[in-house]
C-alpha positions as CSV (number, residue, x, y, z in Angstrom):
1,M,13.4,-5.3,53.7
2,R,12.7,-9.0,53.4
3,E,15.7,-11.2,53.1
4,P,15.0,-12.8,49.6
5,M,14.4,-9.3,48.2
6,Q,17.7,-8.1,49.7
7,I,19.5,-11.0,48.2
8,Q,18.0,-10.4,44.8
9,I,19.0,-6.7,44.8
10,L,22.5,-7.4,46.0
11,A,22.9,-10.2,43.4
12,L,21.8,-8.0,40.6
13,E,24.3,-5.3,41.6
14,L,27.1,-7.8,41.9
15,E,26.1,-9.4,38.6
16,L,26.3,-6.1,36.7
17,D,29.7,-5.5,38.3
18,L,31.0,-9.0,37.4
19,K,29.7,-8.8,33.8
20,H,31.3,-5.4,33.4
21,R,34.7,-6.7,34.6
22,Y,34.7,-10.3,33.1
23,G,31.8,-10.7,30.7
24,L,29.2,-13.5,31.0
25,M,31.7,-16.0,32.3
26,V,34.3,-15.8,35.0
27,G,37.3,-18.1,34.7
28,G,41.0,-18.4,35.7
29,S,42.3,-16.5,38.6
30,A,39.3,-14.2,38.6
31,L,37.1,-17.1,39.4
32,W,38.9,-18.4,42.4
33,R,39.5,-14.9,43.7
34,E,35.8,-14.0,43.3
35,L,34.9,-17.2,45.2
36,G,37.2,-16.1,48.0
37,Y,40.0,-18.6,47.6
38,T,43.5,-17.3,48.4
39,S,45.2,-19.5,45.8
40,Y,44.6,-21.7,42.9
41,D,45.7,-24.7,45.0
42,A,43.0,-24.0,47.6
43,F,40.4,-23.7,44.8
44,R,41.6,-27.0,43.2
45,K,41.4,-28.9,46.5
46,A,37.9,-27.5,47.2
47,K,36.8,-28.6,43.7
48,Q,38.3,-32.1,44.3
49,R,36.4,-32.3,47.6
50,G,33.1,-31.1,46.0
51,R,33.0,-28.0,48.2
52,I,32.4,-25.4,45.5
53,E,28.7,-24.5,45.5
54,V,28.8,-22.6,42.2
55,P,28.2,-24.7,39.1
56,L,31.4,-25.0,37.1
57,F,31.9,-26.0,33.5
58,E,34.6,-26.4,30.9
59,V,34.6,-24.7,27.5
60,A,35.9,-26.4,24.4
61,N,39.5,-25.4,23.5
62,R,39.9,-23.4,26.7
63,R,41.9,-24.2,29.8
64,G,40.4,-24.4,33.3
65,F,36.9,-24.0,34.6
66,F,34.3,-21.3,34.2
67,A,31.2,-20.1,36.0
68,L,28.4,-17.8,34.9
69,S,28.8,-14.3,36.3
70,K,25.1,-14.4,37.3
71,E,25.6,-17.6,39.4
72,V,28.8,-16.2,41.1
73,A,26.9,-13.0,41.9
74,C,24.0,-15.0,43.4
75,W,26.3,-17.1,45.5
76,I,28.2,-14.1,46.9
77,A,24.9,-12.3,47.7
78,T,23.5,-15.4,49.4
79,Q,26.7,-15.9,51.4
80,R,26.7,-12.2,52.5
81,C,23.0,-12.2,53.6
82,S,23.2,-15.6,55.4
83,R,26.4,-14.6,57.3
84,Q,24.8,-11.3,58.2
85,Q,21.9,-13.1,59.9
86,A,24.3,-15.4,61.8
87,V,26.3,-12.5,63.4
């Protein structure tokens, strides 16, 4: 199977799972956990340093940052497939 197709299939599966668990947006502790951070402080520092590769946004009258489930799923799938190639 070609790599882009493999990424697309995995991303779709992950997106469905994330949407089922969190809805269209992922925020709060779910966001930093899904992105692989062990704590909010690690997430916050990575954000300050511009190291988070998923587009984050704020929502009016809500605390914290959010990301679209689709973009989180795509990022996870890309990380998985690119790391698989490196090993």
